[in-house]
FILUM-497284 format. One record per residue (C-alpha): x, y, z; residue in one letter; residue number from 1. Coordinates in nm, 2 decimals. Example, Ala and Ser with C-alpha at 12.3 -4.5 7.8 and 13.67 -1.06 7.14 Angstrom:
! FILUM-497284
NODE;xx;yy;zz;r;k
NODE;1.23;-0.45;0.78;A;1
NODE;1.37;-0.11;0.71;S;2
! end
This chain:
! FILUM-497284
NODE;xx;yy;zz;r;k
NODE;3.92;16.26;-4.22;M;1
NODE;3.95;16.06;-4.52;V;2
NODE;3.66;15.89;-4.67;P;3
NODE;3.72;15.51;-4.72;D;4
NODE;3.60;15.42;-5.07;F;5
NODE;3.73;15.06;-5.04;A;6
NODE;3.46;14.78;-5.11;A;7
NODE;3.33;14.63;-4.78;P;8
NODE;3.44;14.29;-4.68;T;9
NODE;3.28;14.00;-4.47;G;10
NODE;2.95;14.07;-4.32;A;11
NODE;2.95;14.44;-4.44;L;12
NODE;2.95;14.33;-4.79;A;13
NODE;2.60;14.19;-4.76;K;14
NODE;2.48;14.52;-4.62;V;15
NODE;2.39;14.79;-4.88;E;16
NODE;2.51;15.10;-4.69;L;17
NODE;2.47;15.41;-4.86;G;18
NODE;2.16;15.32;-5.05;R;19
NODE;1.91;15.39;-4.79;A;20
NODE;1.56;15.48;-4.93;A;21
NODE;1.40;15.74;-4.74;L;22
NODE;1.05;15.84;-4.66;N;23
NODE;0.98;16.20;-4.74;D;24
NODE;0.65;16.20;-4.55;H;25
NODE;0.86;16.13;-4.22;D;26
NODE;1.00;16.45;-4.07;A;27
NODE;1.33;16.30;-4.00;V;28
NODE;1.36;16.13;-4.35;D;29
NODE;1.26;16.47;-4.50;A;30
NODE;1.52;16.67;-4.31;A;31
NODE;1.79;16.41;-4.40;L;32
NODE;1.68;16.42;-4.76;S;33
NODE;1.69;16.81;-4.76;Q;34
NODE;2.04;16.81;-4.60;L;35
NODE;2.17;16.56;-4.87;R;36
NODE;2.02;16.81;-5.14;E;37
NODE;2.18;17.11;-4.95;L;38
NODE;2.53;16.95;-4.96;L;39
NODE;2.47;16.85;-5.33;A;40
NODE;2.43;17.21;-5.41;T;41
NODE;2.75;17.31;-5.23;L;42
NODE;2.95;17.03;-5.42;L;43
NODE;2.80;17.10;-5.73;H;44
NODE;2.85;17.47;-5.73;H;45
NODE;3.15;17.52;-5.50;G;46
NODE;3.19;17.79;-5.26;V;47
NODE;3.27;18.05;-5.52;R;48
NODE;2.95;17.99;-5.72;H;49
NODE;2.72;17.89;-5.44;L;50
NODE;2.39;18.05;-5.45;P;51
NODE;2.39;18.35;-5.22;R;52
NODE;2.05;18.19;-5.06;S;53
NODE;2.26;17.87;-4.96;W;54
NODE;2.33;18.02;-4.59;P;55
NODE;1.97;18.12;-4.54;A;56
NODE;1.86;17.77;-4.67;D;57
NODE;2.11;17.62;-4.43;A;58
NODE;1.97;17.84;-4.15;T;59
NODE;1.62;17.71;-4.22;T;60
NODE;1.74;17.34;-4.23;L;61
NODE;1.93;17.37;-3.90;V;62
NODE;1.59;17.45;-3.74;A;63
NODE;1.42;17.15;-3.89;K;64
NODE;1.72;16.94;-3.79;L;65
NODE;1.68;17.08;-3.42;R;66
NODE;1.31;17.01;-3.44;H;67
NODE;1.37;16.65;-3.55;S;68
NODE;1.61;16.61;-3.25;S;69
NODE;1.91;16.54;-3.50;L;70
NODE;2.14;16.77;-3.28;H;71
NODE;2.47;16.65;-3.40;A;72
NODE;2.38;16.72;-3.78;L;73
NODE;2.22;17.03;-3.67;E;74
NODE;2.55;17.16;-3.50;Q;75
NODE;2.79;17.05;-3.79;R;76
NODE;2.55;17.21;-4.03;L;77
NODE;2.54;17.53;-3.83;R;78
NODE;2.93;17.53;-3.83;E;79
NODE;2.97;17.46;-4.20;L;80
NODE;2.72;17.75;-4.27;A;81
NODE;2.90;17.97;-4.06;R;82
NODE;3.23;17.89;-4.24;E;83
NODE;3.05;17.95;-4.57;I;84
NODE;2.92;18.28;-4.46;T;85
NODE;3.27;18.39;-4.34;A;86
NODE;3.40;18.29;-4.69;T;87
NODE;3.12;18.52;-4.87;F;88
NODE;3.22;18.81;-4.65;Q;89
NODE;3.60;18.78;-4.62;A;90
NODE;3.72;18.53;-4.88;G;91
NODE;3.84;18.18;-4.79;P;92
NODE;4.01;18.16;-4.44;Q;93
NODE;4.08;17.80;-4.43;H;94
NODE;3.96;17.48;-4.59;G;95
NODE;3.60;17.36;-4.58;L;96
NODE;3.68;16.99;-4.68;A;97
NODE;3.72;16.88;-4.31;G;98
NODE;3.37;17.01;-4.19;P;99
NODE;3.20;16.91;-4.50;L;100
NODE;3.33;16.54;-4.49;L;101
NODE;3.22;16.52;-4.14;E;102
NODE;2.89;16.63;-4.19;L;103
NODE;2.84;16.41;-4.50;A;104
NODE;2.96;16.12;-4.31;A;105
NODE;2.73;16.18;-4.01;L;106
NODE;2.45;16.23;-4.25;L;107
NODE;2.52;15.88;-4.43;Q;108
NODE;2.54;15.72;-4.09;L;109
NODE;2.20;15.87;-4.00;H;110
NODE;2.05;15.74;-4.34;E;111
NODE;2.20;15.39;-4.28;D;112
NODE;2.06;15.38;-3.95;A;113
NODE;1.71;15.47;-4.05;R;114
NODE;1.73;15.22;-4.32;A;115
NODE;1.87;14.93;-4.13;F;116
NODE;1.76;15.01;-3.78;G;117
NODE;1.48;14.86;-3.57;P;118
NODE;1.20;15.04;-3.76;R;119
NODE;1.34;14.91;-4.10;A;120
NODE;1.38;14.56;-3.96;A;121
NODE;0.99;14.58;-3.84;A;122
NODE;0.87;14.69;-4.17;E;123
NODE;1.07;14.41;-4.34;T;124
NODE;0.89;14.15;-4.13;L;125
NODE;0.56;14.28;-4.21;E;126
! end
């Protein structure tokens, strides 16, 4: 998977995807925000310097994602956390870029859907 950094064209150019304002008082929005922070920590530190608490933090977040019915995100985070835990224990087995990019892309889709879905449209009309 390769992320597409090209500028949007046509109708998509009018939609500000990737800039969704989330409501931390909403359980789903809070879980999405926490996932973004967890991934930011991973990207900032890299696996070698990742805080040892990261897998436990990921496990806690997996439960929150499950509770919020965000099952695809839950599954992908569980898989990424399993790979990182294996890396901690035995050293790098294979690249984490694929699973990380899949999870980040899925997160972005969820955030955009929350920002531009029916709920957001209803709030805009109020």
